[in-house]
C-alpha positions, 0 to 999 in steps of 0.5 A: 620834446622829442617825438617817440616813433610808433614804429619802433619797438623800443625794448625788444633787446632789453634782456635781463642779461643786458640789464645786469651787464648794464649795472656792473658796467659802473662797477657794481656787483650784482647778485643775479635777481631782477624784478620787473616793476610797474611801469609802461613808459620806461622800464624799471627793474629791482636789481639785487646787489651783493653786500648791499640793498637792492637798486632801482634801475630806469631804463628810458625809452628811446627817442623820447627825452634828449640827454640834456633833458634828462640831465636837467630833470636829474639836477632838479631832483638832486637839488630838491634832495640837497634842500632835504625835501623828500624825493628820490634822486638818481644816484651818482656813479663816475661823476654822472647820473645818466649812463648808456650801454649798448644803446640804452640810456639808464639811471639808478636810484635807491629803493624807497618803500612806502605806500599810497597816501590816504588823501581823505584822512585829515591833515594829509593834504595839508602835509603834502601842500607843505612839501609841494611849496618847498618844491615849487619854491625851488622850481622857481629859481631858474627854468628848464631849457630842454623839457617842455612846457605845457600849452594849448597847442602841444598838450591839446590841439596837436595830440587831438589831430593825430588822434583824429588821423590815426585812430578815431573811427570815421563815424565818430569823427564829426562829434569829435571835432565838435566837441574838441572845437568847444573844449579848446574854446573853453581852455583858452577862456580859462587861460584868459580868465587867470591871466598872467600866470608864472610858469616853473619847474614842476613835477609834472605828473603829480598823482597819488601813484607817484607818492610813497607815504611812510610815517615821516610823510610823503616821498615824491618819486618819478619826475620823469614828466617833470616840465614847465607849467603853472603850480596848479598843474601839480595839485589838480590830479590829488583832488577829486569830487566837485563843488564844496568837496573839491573846495574843501580840499583845495583849501587843506592842501594850500593851507600847507602849501602857502607855508613855503610858496606864494599861490596865485588864486587865478590859477584855480580857474585852470584846473578844469582847463588842464584836466581837459588837456590831460584827457586828450594827451592821455590818449595821445600817449597811449596812441603813440605807443600803440606799436610797443607790445606791452600797450595792447596787452595792458590797455585792452580798452583802448582804440574800441568804439566804446572808448572813443564814444565814452571820451567824447562824453567825458570831454563834454563834461569837461566843456561844462566843468570849465564854466564852474568857478573855484575860489581860495582867499588864503587863510594866513596861517603861515 
């Protein structure tokens, strides 16, 4: 994974004219209409096309992914589409899915409609689970070579050190250092309890914002954070609550999942560990992009005294949560 240099303002030259010219460089006739869509990591636009439906253009954040890393993510998503799994693959122009124009790397996609899934509705999690099982079955066929693997160092220790050095206030540092030590000890213990875990290609950022629901079921979008990791990484962001409520949701999701791919129940030990790493890494993600003008405008609450105090409290809760066991014995429905 390429480190993004926060001193660079990456999209300052990405004007509407450049966006339209980039698309037209692929011999696509645009109609001049351009609508910015909700995205912070990259810049994503709905682009009007003459005599056809609009396209979605993704302009990748410079310095984040290598060409090879984007290419193998695209190949994974294309393989899912070939298997008739409901994803939104990149479109091919001139034999390629990745294109460059005046220093920007971009890709084009069909526009996919849909709404957020209603997770609480009966059958929804089981339906999602079936497609996740199919995604993971395909993800296990081969491994990524250029994209990251989730681990304690890259998603916990290193981001935490960066935050300590550049952002966390001096008066809060002792409390932060103490809680992350306990947190990382807990993460290590969770991985020890889980034992040997298979790592496969994943969506990587599988939350309800990256699921579009239609009458035909879910569509999985935005594989930009796709990586190697344990299967449960694609589960936990779809779950909420604690105790029996959480257990019921796990049962529903895995009831569909195991119709297509076997789940190792020992991975349930990793749910709270992965949630803990996400808390650290999310703060780091914002911090590394703080010089991008879009981030201070949107994340107004970040880097305040209250934010860091609340984060310490959240991390303390996670230390306790990692000691709560979850179980799943399978159901044999499939």
